[in-house]
C-alpha positions, 0 to 999 in steps of 0.5 A: 172774335177776340184774339189773344196772340202770343201773350206774355205776362210777367209779375216780378220775376215770375213769368205767368203767361208765356205765348198764350194764343186763343181765338174766342168767337162772339156769342159764346161762353169760353172757359179757362182752367189751369195755372195762370187763368187769373192772370189771363183775365186780369191781362185781358181786362188791362190790370196786368200790362203784357210784356208781349203779344196782343189782345184784339177784336176785329184787328183793334185793341180791346177796350176796357169800357167794353168789358166788365170783370168779376173777381174771384173774391169781390171787395168794396169800398168801406162805408157803402151799403149794398144798396149804395153800390147797386144805386151807383150802377143804376145812376149811370143806366136807369134802364137797369132793374136789379130786382131779378138778380137780387132774388136770384142772389140775395144780399142784405141791402142795408148792410155795409158791403165791405163787411158782408161775409164772403158769400154775400160779397160774391152775390153782390159782385155778381149782381153788379157785374150783370147789371152793367150789361157789357157785351164782354164779361170776364168772370174769375171763379164765378162759382167759388163761394156759392151754395149749391142752389146758387151754382145752379142759378149761375149756370143757367144765367151763363147759358142765357148770357151766351145765347143773348149775344154776350162773350163770356170768358170764365175761369174755373178749377171745377170742370164738372160745373162748366160741363154743359155751360162752356162752348170750349175750354182752354187748359193752361200750364207752364205759361202756355195753352196745353190743350183746348177742348170742345164742349162735347169733350168736357164730359170725358174729362169729368168722367175721369176721376183723376181729371182734376189732378192736372189742373193747378189750383192757382 
């Protein structure tokens, strides 16, 4: 189990997270919504240094090499094609076959990755993230920028990832998209956890037409 205990994260003068506690069992897909969700993922990955609290697994600090992180809007180094980016991942693990992922998330392989439009960059980011085969995946807004048919593909992949023994922590403002995908959902607000919902409770949130009004967009 990944344990986030009394996490406090500040950026400049702004306190982004102030006492966030979460218990994330293995082999599950966990959702997080509300203000500070992106900061939470960045802190778990180590991009933001907490001012207080701990992030651990079985009593030991969580290590970055055990995780992979998909950013909401992926960007890439200039001069590298999409094929180059995929080749770099394959260089470190020749067992990886990206063909199935490329069919699901098409990308022009010989185009410069940095100049791709936002949808193609998202496709490439998803491909590279899932190729790495890490057991802990941090996905910041994985549905943002995807066409409806690709959203369905991503939902099916998330279900598969949870069932094959990965631990997934994803952020989203679009609660209807994660209904039936996430095992639970943490709602953040005011720097802390406002509520936690089990998977069977998400349907009641999506049936309420005003349910998104209380979920900040940043």
